[in-house]
N, C-alpha and C positions, 0 to 999 in steps of 0.2 A: 591515721586511721584505727578506727572504733570497729573492734573485730567482736562476733558474738558467743555465748557461754560456747556452740557447738564448735564454733571452731579454734578455739580457746581449748577446748578440748582434745579435738582432732589432732592442732599442732604440739600437743601434751606427750603426746599417746599413754593419756592417764588414765584408767578408768576413776570416773565419778561417781556416787553416790548420792542421789536425792532423794527425799525422805516425803513418802507420798502420804497423804493423811484424809481423812472426812471430816475430821473436825478438828477446829483452830481455837482452842481456849488461848487466856490470855498468859497462864503460866506457859504452856505450850509456845507461843511464838517469844516469849520473853527469853527462854533456855534455845529455843534454835538460834535469836539473835547473838546472845552472850555467848554461845558458843561456836560462832560463824561456821555452822551448818545450812541451812534451805528449810523453804518452807512451800506448798501446795496450797494452793485459795481455789476451791471450787467457785464458780461464781454464773449463779444464776437469778432467772427476776421472777417475779408475783405476776398477775395478771394485771395490774397497774403500773409495770414496767418499773417496779424497786427493785434493789439489786440488793441482796444477801449473798451469806458463804453458803454453799451446801447444793443439794441435788435440787432437781426441780420438781413441785406439784405431784407431775405424771410418776415421778419415782416414788411418792408415797402414795399416791394410790391404787397402786398396781403392786408393791409390796407391801401396804402395811405397813410399815416402819413407820418409826414418830423420825418428828424432824432431827437433823445433828444438835447438837447446842454446842454452835461456833457462835463467835465473838461477832459482832456489826463488823460489813466487810472494810467500810469504810476506816474506822479504827486500828483494823489492822493493815489495810494501805498505809496509814499514817507513819505507823510504826516502823514499817519495812522502809521504807522512804525516808529514816534515816540511819540506816543502815547498809550493807553492801554483799548481804547473801544473794545467791540466786532464787528464783520465784518461782516455781509453776504455776501460771496462769488458766487453766482446765476452764473451756466455757462450755459449764452443763448446760443449757439453753439458748437455741439457734438465734432465741432475741437478743441477747447478752454482751452481742457483739459491740456497741457503743460504750457499754461498759470495760468490759476489756481492753480495750481501746485508751479508754483515762484510766485505769490501772497501770496498766504498760505505761503510759506517757511519766505518771507523777513517779514509778518506782524504778524508770531509764528502761530501753529497750534488752539493752545487750544485757543487765541482768536475766533479763524473762525468756521463760520456757512458755511457749504458748501455745496447746493442747484443742484438739475436738476429736471426737468420733468423727469421722468421714464418711459419709453415707456411698462414696464409691468402693468405700473396703467396708462394704459388711457384708455378708456372705449367709451361709445358709448350714452350713455341712456342720459344724460342730453346736448347734441350739439346741438345746434339750428339749424334752417332748414340754411345751406349757410355759417356758421361760417367756417372761413379757419382754417384747420391746417399746422402750423407751423413744416415740418418737422425735420429743422435743428436742431429746441431746443430741439429733444428727444435725451435722451441718456438711454442706459442699467441698470438697476441698479449695474450691473459688475464695472461699473465705482464710482460709488459709495464706492464699496467696495475694491478696488483697493484703493482709494483716506485713508480709514481707517486702509488699512496695511499699508501705505507709512509714514502716519502721524495717529497714534492710537490714540493722545490728540485731534483730531479735531472731530466735530459734524459735522455729514453727515443729509441733512434733504432730502428727497426723493419728490418732488408733483404728485398728480394724478389727472386727468382728466377729464372732464365727466361723472362722477359717478352720479347713483340718487342722485337727491336733499336732498329724504327722505331715504339715506341711514341709517341718523343715527336717526331718528324718527320711523322707524319702524322694527318690530320684523322681514320678512322675510328677512332680507337680512343677519343674523346670518355668515351662510357661506360664505358669501362673503367677509365681515369682518375679521374673523375669516381665511381667505389665506392671507388678505392683510397684518394682524397681524406675521402669519407664513414669507412672503414674506420679511419683513423688518427685523425679528430675523435672518433669516438665510444667509440675504446679512451686518451685525452689523448695521442697518441703528436706526439713534438716534432720530429724527422727524418727524414727517409728516404731512404735507400740502395738508389733501382732498381734500380743493378748494370745500368744500359742503357749501350752507348757512349759515353763523356765527350763526346765531339765532337757527340751529337745535343743535346745541351744549349742552350737558347735565355732570353732573358729571359722568351718569354709561357710555355715551360714551368715555370721559374721562379717567375713568381708565382701559378702553378695552385695551388701550395703555400703558396706567402706568402699568401695573400689569406685563407688559415687559418690564418696563423700557422705553416706547415710549413716548416722548411727543407730543400733538398734537398741531399745530398753530390755533390761531384765530384771528382772526382779529376782533379788539375790535372798531372800529370807526361807525358802521352799526349795531350793535345791542348790545339791553340789556344785560347785562351779570351777574349783580348783583350775579344770584341762582347757578355761579360755584363755588365751592369751594374747587375742586382738581387744581393742578399746573398746567398752562400748559405755552407757551412763543404764548404771547398776538404780533401782527402786528399791525403797524397803520403810515397811511399817515403824519402824522401828527411830526414835529419831538420835537415838546415841551409836547407830548401824549407819547413818547418814557421814558424809564426808565436809570434812574440813574446808570447807571453798569462799573463805570471805574474800580473795587474794582476784575471784572471778569476776 
C-alpha cells in the first residue's frame, strides 16, 4: 500500500516544515533537491492555456507587481522527477487543473501536496477595505475531491481566506469551525490552510482537525510556536528552515 504525505506525517506524529516560495530559480531548486528539503510550485496558465510557474495574470493586473522570475515549469518538473522530495503543487488558476494532473503524474502522487483556494471557504470577515479578490484563483472543493479520486495517494489541501482573525481564539466560532471540518471530511481533504494569524494556533485548535485526521498548516516564520505539541504542517519562506524529508 502506498501512503500519502499526510498519512506519513500523521503516522510519525512529527511536525514537518515545508518550503513556501513564489519564485523558483534553478539555483534554489538545485539546493532544495541537494539538501533533501521540499519545493513549492505555483501553477498557472495564460490566456492561451500555456502553463508557467507563478500567479495568474489577474494577480499582476490588480496588484501591479511584476511577474516573478521563475524558471520554466516543465524544466522544474523534470528536475524534481529525478528527486525524492515532497512538492507542494499549488493550483493558482482555475483553468490549470489539467496541468496540475500532469505534474502530479510525473512527480508521483504520494510526494505531492496539491493545494487550492476553495470557493466554499471564502469569507469576508478579515478582508481589508480595497483588498483585491483574485477571481481566477478560486476553485470549488470538488476539484480537490476529483484529484483524490484520480490519485488516492495524493495529499489535498484546501485554503480559506478572510476568516475572522480570532476564529481559533474565541469560543463563539464553534459552529463555523465545525462546518469547516465537516466540509473537509465530506470531500476527503487532508490538510487545511486557514490563513489566520499563526500566533492564534493552539493544541486545542490543532486537535479539532486532528480528531478527523486533518492536518493544519501553520506558518513558522512569524510566531513563537514552542507551546504547540500536536502535529501540524509548518510552512517557511526560508529554505534552510524547511525539514529534510526526502524519506517521504
